[in-house]
C-alpha positions as YAML, in Angstrom:
chain: A
units: angstrom
residues:
- id: 1
  name: UNK
  ca: [-60.11, 125.56, 36.04]
- id: 2
  name: UNK
  ca: [-59.87, 123.09, 33.19]
- id: 3
  name: UNK
  ca: [-63.38, 121.77, 33.77]
- id: 4
  name: UNK
  ca: [-65.61, 121.97, 30.70]
- id: 5
  name: UNK
  ca: [-69.40, 122.18, 30.80]
- id: 6
  name: UNK
  ca: [-71.62, 119.14, 31.10]
- id: 7
  name: UNK
  ca: [-74.16, 119.06, 28.25]
- id: 8
  name: UNK
  ca: [-76.75, 117.67, 30.66]
- id: 9
  name: UNK
  ca: [-76.66, 120.60, 33.07]
- id: 10
  name: UNK
  ca: [-80.14, 121.93, 33.81]
- id: 11
  name: UNK
  ca: [-81.12, 125.61, 34.10]
- id: 12
  name: UNK
  ca: [-81.69, 125.11, 37.85]
- id: 13
  name: UNK
  ca: [-78.16, 123.73, 38.27]
- id: 14
  name: UNK
  ca: [-76.77, 126.70, 36.37]
- id: 15
  name: UNK
  ca: [-78.81, 129.05, 38.57]
- id: 16
  name: UNK
  ca: [-77.38, 127.41, 41.70]
- id: 17
  name: UNK
  ca: [-73.83, 127.85, 40.36]
- id: 18
  name: UNK
  ca: [-74.60, 131.47, 39.51]
- id: 19
  name: UNK
  ca: [-75.87, 132.02, 43.08]
- id: 20
  name: UNK
  ca: [-72.57, 130.66, 44.41]
- id: 21
  name: UNK
  ca: [-70.61, 133.01, 42.15]
- id: 22
  name: UNK
  ca: [-72.71, 136.00, 43.19]
- id: 23
  name: UNK
  ca: [-72.25, 135.16, 46.88]
- id: 24
  name: UNK
  ca: [-68.48, 134.86, 46.47]
- id: 25
  name: UNK
  ca: [-68.43, 138.10, 44.45]
- id: 26
  name: UNK
  ca: [-70.32, 139.96, 47.18]
- id: 27
  name: UNK
  ca: [-67.88, 138.75, 49.83]
- id: 28
  name: UNK
  ca: [-65.02, 139.68, 47.51]
- id: 29
  name: UNK
  ca: [-66.40, 143.18, 46.92]
- id: 30
  name: UNK
  ca: [-66.73, 143.76, 50.68]
- id: 31
  name: UNK
  ca: [-63.20, 142.50, 51.25]
- id: 32
  name: UNK
  ca: [-61.74, 144.65, 48.46]
- id: 33
  name: UNK
  ca: [-63.63, 147.73, 49.63]
- id: 34
  name: UNK
  ca: [-62.32, 147.24, 53.14]
- id: 35
  name: UNK
  ca: [-58.79, 146.84, 51.79]
- id: 36
  name: UNK
  ca: [-59.19, 150.07, 49.80]
- id: 37
  name: UNK
  ca: [-60.36, 151.93, 52.91]
- id: 38
  name: UNK
  ca: [-63.96, 152.46, 51.77]
- id: 39
  name: UNK
  ca: [-67.23, 150.59, 52.09]
- id: 40
  name: UNK
  ca: [-68.87, 148.46, 49.40]
- id: 41
  name: UNK
  ca: [-71.44, 151.15, 48.48]
- id: 42
  name: UNK
  ca: [-68.59, 153.63, 47.98]
- id: 43
  name: UNK
  ca: [-66.72, 151.08, 45.85]
- id: 44
  name: UNK
  ca: [-69.82, 150.50, 43.74]
- id: 45
  name: UNK
  ca: [-70.27, 154.24, 43.24]
- id: 46
  name: UNK
  ca: [-66.59, 154.64, 42.41]
- id: 47
  name: UNK
  ca: [-67.09, 152.00, 39.72]
- id: 48
  name: UNK
  ca: [-69.86, 154.12, 38.20]
- id: 49
  name: UNK
  ca: [-67.65, 157.23, 38.38]
- id: 50
  name: UNK
  ca: [-64.75, 155.44, 36.70]
- id: 51
  name: UNK
  ca: [-67.08, 153.88, 34.13]
- id: 52
  name: UNK
  ca: [-68.46, 157.27, 33.12]
- id: 53
  name: UNK
  ca: [-65.16, 158.18, 31.48]
- id: 54
  name: UNK
  ca: [-65.15, 161.68, 30.04]
- id: 55
  name: UNK
  ca: [-68.87, 162.10, 30.78]
- id: 56
  name: UNK
  ca: [-68.46, 162.98, 34.44]
- id: 57
  name: UNK
  ca: [-71.54, 162.08, 36.47]
- id: 58
  name: UNK
  ca: [-73.69, 164.53, 38.34]
- id: 59
  name: UNK
  ca: [-74.50, 163.57, 41.91]
- id: 60
  name: UNK
  ca: [-78.11, 163.03, 40.82]
- id: 61
  name: UNK
  ca: [-77.12, 160.63, 38.06]
- id: 62
  name: UNK
  ca: [-74.82, 158.74, 40.43]
- id: 63
  name: UNK
  ca: [-77.75, 158.44, 42.85]
- id: 64
  name: UNK
  ca: [-79.92, 156.98, 40.07]
- id: 65
  name: UNK
  ca: [-77.29, 154.47, 38.99]
- id: 66
  name: UNK
  ca: [-76.59, 153.32, 42.53]
- id: 67
  name: UNK
  ca: [-80.19, 153.39, 43.70]
- id: 68
  name: UNK
  ca: [-79.39, 155.88, 46.44]
- id: 69
  name: UNK
  ca: [-80.87, 159.16, 47.57]
- id: 70
  name: UNK
  ca: [-78.99, 162.33, 46.68]
- id: 71
  name: UNK
  ca: [-78.35, 162.79, 50.40]
- id: 72
  name: UNK
  ca: [-76.71, 159.38, 50.61]
- id: 73
  name: UNK
  ca: [-74.61, 160.20, 47.54]
- id: 74
  name: UNK
  ca: [-73.33, 163.30, 49.33]
- id: 75
  name: UNK
  ca: [-71.93, 161.03, 52.03]
- id: 76
  name: UNK
  ca: [-70.48, 158.65, 49.44]
- id: 77
  name: UNK
  ca: [-68.72, 161.47, 47.61]
- id: 78
  name: UNK
  ca: [-67.43, 162.92, 50.89]
- id: 79
  name: UNK
  ca: [-65.89, 159.54, 51.74]
- id: 80
  name: UNK
  ca: [-64.47, 159.04, 48.23]
- id: 81
  name: UNK
  ca: [-62.91, 162.49, 48.39]
- id: 82
  name: UNK
  ca: [-61.52, 161.79, 51.84]
- id: 83
  name: UNK
  ca: [-59.96, 158.54, 50.63]
- id: 84
  name: UNK
  ca: [-58.49, 160.26, 47.56]
- id: 85
  name: UNK
  ca: [-60.55, 158.42, 44.93]
- id: 86
  name: UNK
  ca: [-62.80, 161.17, 43.56]
- id: 87
  name: UNK
  ca: [-63.53, 164.87, 43.69]
- id: 88
  name: UNK
  ca: [-66.26, 167.33, 42.86]
- id: 89
  name: UNK
  ca: [-65.85, 169.75, 39.96]
- id: 90
  name: UNK
  ca: [-68.25, 172.46, 38.83]
- id: 91
  name: UNK
  ca: [-70.58, 171.48, 35.99]
- id: 92
  name: UNK
  ca: [-69.42, 173.51, 32.97]
- id: 93
  name: UNK
  ca: [-73.02, 174.00, 31.81]
- id: 94
  name: UNK
  ca: [-74.64, 174.78, 35.16]
- id: 95
  name: UNK
  ca: [-72.50, 176.20, 37.97]
- id: 96
  name: UNK
  ca: [-75.17, 175.22, 40.52]
- id: 97
  name: UNK
  ca: [-74.44, 171.54, 39.88]
- id: 98
  name: UNK
  ca: [-71.29, 169.56, 40.46]
- id: 99
  name: UNK
  ca: [-69.92, 166.57, 38.68]
- id: 100
  name: UNK
  ca: [-68.02, 163.75, 40.28]
- id: 101
  name: UNK
  ca: [-64.69, 162.85, 38.66]
- id: 102
  name: UNK
  ca: [-62.08, 160.29, 39.65]
- id: 103
  name: UNK
  ca: [-58.70, 161.39, 40.92]
- id: 104
  name: UNK
  ca: [-55.95, 160.76, 38.40]
- id: 105
  name: UNK
  ca: [-54.60, 157.62, 40.08]
- id: 106
  name: UNK
  ca: [-57.96, 156.10, 41.08]
- id: 107
  name: UNK
  ca: [-58.26, 153.72, 38.14]
- id: 108
  name: UNK
  ca: [-54.71, 152.47, 38.67]
- id: 109
  name: UNK
  ca: [-55.27, 151.97, 42.40]
- id: 110
  name: UNK
  ca: [-58.44, 149.99, 41.74]
- id: 111
  name: UNK
  ca: [-56.79, 148.00, 38.94]
- id: 112
  name: UNK
  ca: [-54.05, 146.85, 41.34]
- id: 113
  name: UNK
  ca: [-56.69, 145.60, 43.79]
- id: 114
  name: UNK
  ca: [-58.60, 143.71, 41.11]
- id: 115
  name: UNK
  ca: [-55.57, 142.41, 39.20]
- id: 116
  name: UNK
  ca: [-55.36, 138.91, 40.71]
- id: 117
  name: UNK
  ca: [-59.07, 138.26, 40.14]
- id: 118
  name: UNK
  ca: [-59.06, 139.70, 36.62]
- id: 119
  name: UNK
  ca: [-55.93, 137.73, 35.73]
- id: 120
  name: UNK
  ca: [-57.57, 134.47, 36.83]
- id: 121
  name: UNK
  ca: [-60.80, 135.27, 35.01]
- id: 122
  name: UNK
  ca: [-58.90, 136.23, 31.86]
- id: 123
  name: UNK
  ca: [-57.10, 132.89, 31.99]
- id: 124
  name: UNK
  ca: [-60.45, 131.17, 32.40]
- id: 125
  name: UNK
  ca: [-61.98, 133.05, 29.44]
- id: 126
  name: UNK
  ca: [-58.94, 132.18, 27.32]
- id: 127
  name: UNK
  ca: [-59.80, 128.51, 27.78]
- id: 128
  name: UNK
  ca: [-62.96, 129.01, 25.71]
- id: 129
  name: UNK
  ca: [-63.26, 129.29, 21.95]
- id: 130
  name: UNK
  ca: [-64.63, 132.33, 20.08]
- id: 131
  name: UNK
  ca: [-68.18, 130.95, 19.81]
- id: 132
  name: UNK
  ca: [-68.24, 130.05, 23.50]
- id: 133
  name: UNK
  ca: [-66.94, 133.51, 24.43]
- id: 134
  name: UNK
  ca: [-69.64, 135.08, 22.28]
- id: 135
  name: UNK
  ca: [-72.27, 133.03, 24.12]
- id: 136
  name: UNK
  ca: [-70.79, 133.97, 27.52]
- id: 137
  name: UNK
  ca: [-70.70, 137.64, 26.55]
- id: 138
  name: UNK
  ca: [-74.27, 137.48, 25.30]
- id: 139
  name: UNK
  ca: [-75.34, 135.82, 28.54]
- id: 140
  name: UNK
  ca: [-73.69, 138.52, 30.67]
- id: 141
  name: UNK
  ca: [-75.35, 141.26, 28.60]
- id: 142
  name: UNK
  ca: [-78.80, 139.68, 28.74]
- id: 143
  name: UNK
  ca: [-78.45, 138.74, 32.42]
- id: 144
  name: UNK
  ca: [-77.53, 142.35, 33.26]
- id: 145
  name: UNK
  ca: [-80.64, 143.54, 31.41]
- id: 146
  name: UNK
  ca: [-82.76, 141.03, 33.34]
- id: 147
  name: UNK
  ca: [-81.21, 142.14, 36.62]
- id: 148
  name: UNK
  ca: [-81.94, 145.82, 35.86]
- id: 149
  name: UNK
  ca: [-85.60, 144.95, 35.28]
- id: 150
  name: UNK
  ca: [-85.71, 142.84, 38.43]
- id: 151
  name: UNK
  ca: [-84.06, 145.58, 40.48]
- id: 152
  name: UNK
  ca: [-86.64, 148.11, 39.29]
- id: 153
  name: UNK
  ca: [-89.42, 145.67, 40.22]
- id: 154
  name: UNK
  ca: [-87.91, 145.10, 43.66]
- id: 155
  name: UNK
  ca: [-87.62, 148.82, 44.30]
- id: 156
  name: UNK
  ca: [-91.22, 149.44, 43.22]
- id: 157
  name: UNK
  ca: [-92.88, 146.56, 45.06]
- id: 158
  name: UNK
  ca: [-93.77, 146.43, 48.75]
- id: 159
  name: UNK
  ca: [-91.55, 144.38, 51.05]
- id: 160
  name: UNK
  ca: [-92.73, 140.79, 51.55]
...
């Protein structure tokens, strides 16, 4: 992991390396989900639930974030409840709606699963200086924005 960047790397070479990372990440997510007793869509949704913090998500909002129908989210929440990762609670403002909240130990259970990967990535990030970390952080932020736009375009366009 001591390898430093080559100043002559082209954008296409970086894109190819990013594709490799994404492919490995997808395989890793599937493997982790399986190990946690859920599927990768459920794991993704659980990430949104955990990321919401005190602002518990409605099923509709979870559907929006995950790009799922509300019917599909019902199945996701049923499975997350069954596996002990989340539960439904009444919306305090509208008793007709429910909010999805994590079970108390969900974050800790997920953290244990991700710990080896996060430890290695933290070690990798620590090998960079403050300016490099700022550039990496900026890239992740801007790349996520670009991916959100691309995802919306994909969802709105006809299949090739």
